C-alpha positions in Angstrom: 80.5 -37.9 207.9 77.1 -36.6 206.9 74.0 -38.6 206.1 74.1 -37.4 202.5 76.9 -38.6 200.2 79.6 -36.2 199.0 79.4 -35.7 195.2 83.1 -35.9 194.0 82.1 -34.9 190.5 79.0 -34.0 188.5 79.5 -36.5 185.7 80.0 -40.3 185.5 83.3 -42.2 185.6 83.9 -44.2 182.4 85.5 -47.5 183.4 86.5 -50.5 181.2 85.3 -53.5 183.2 86.2 -57.2 182.7 83.6 -60.0 182.5 83.2 -61.8 185.8 85.2 -59.3 187.9 83.7 -57.7 191.0 83.9 -54.0 191.6 83.0 -52.1 194.8 81.5 -48.7 194.1 82.0 -45.9 196.7 78.6 -44.8 198.0 79.8 -42.1 200.4 81.9 -40.1 197.9 84.9 -39.8 200.2 87.1 -42.5 198.6 90.4 -41.3 197.2 90.1 -44.1 194.6 86.9 -42.9 192.9 84.6 -44.4 191.7 85.7 -47.3 193.9 85.7 -47.8 197.6 88.8 -47.4 199.7 87.2 -47.9 203.1 86.6 -44.2 203.8 83.0 -45.0 204.8 84.1 -46.7 208.0 82.0 -45.6 210.9 79.3 -44.1 208.7 75.9 -45.3 207.5 77.3 -45.9 204.0 78.4 -49.2 202.5 80.0 -49.8 199.1 77.8 -51.3 196.3 79.0 -54.4 194.6 79.0 -54.5 190.8 79.7 -57.7 188.9 80.5 -57.3 185.2 78.5 -59.6 183.1 80.7 -58.8 180.1 83.8 -56.8 179.3 82.7 -53.4 178.3 82.9 -49.6 179.0 80.4 -48.8 181.8 79.6 -45.5 183.5 79.7 -45.4 187.3 77.8 -42.6 189.0 80.1 -39.8 190.0 77.5 -37.6 191.8 76.4 -40.4 194.2 72.7 -39.5 193.6 71.8 -42.1 190.9 68.7 -44.2 191.6 70.5 -46.9 189.5 73.5 -47.2 191.8 76.2 -48.0 191.1 75.7 -46.9 187.4 74.9 -43.5 186.2 71.2 -42.7 185.4 71.7 -39.0 184.5 70.9 -37.7 188.0 73.9 -35.4 187.8 71.9 -33.3 185.3 69.8 -32.2 188.3 72.8 -30.6 190.1 73.3 -26.9 190.0 
């Protein structure tokens, strides 16, 4: 696995989250359960990023894996060609 994450898509994942629930965002981009971790990062330098929902709401998880605001989208995908 490379030192740079794989970008599975160039737009965010819209996910309905539930207050108090923990979510583990895939940082490597290799998970088959995007945007969440399935353990595909094993043996790499990547680790999933925990997100705890403070309220039940629609949130946008980064799909390009380049967001400075990981695990949430900050618009970094607009820089992709």
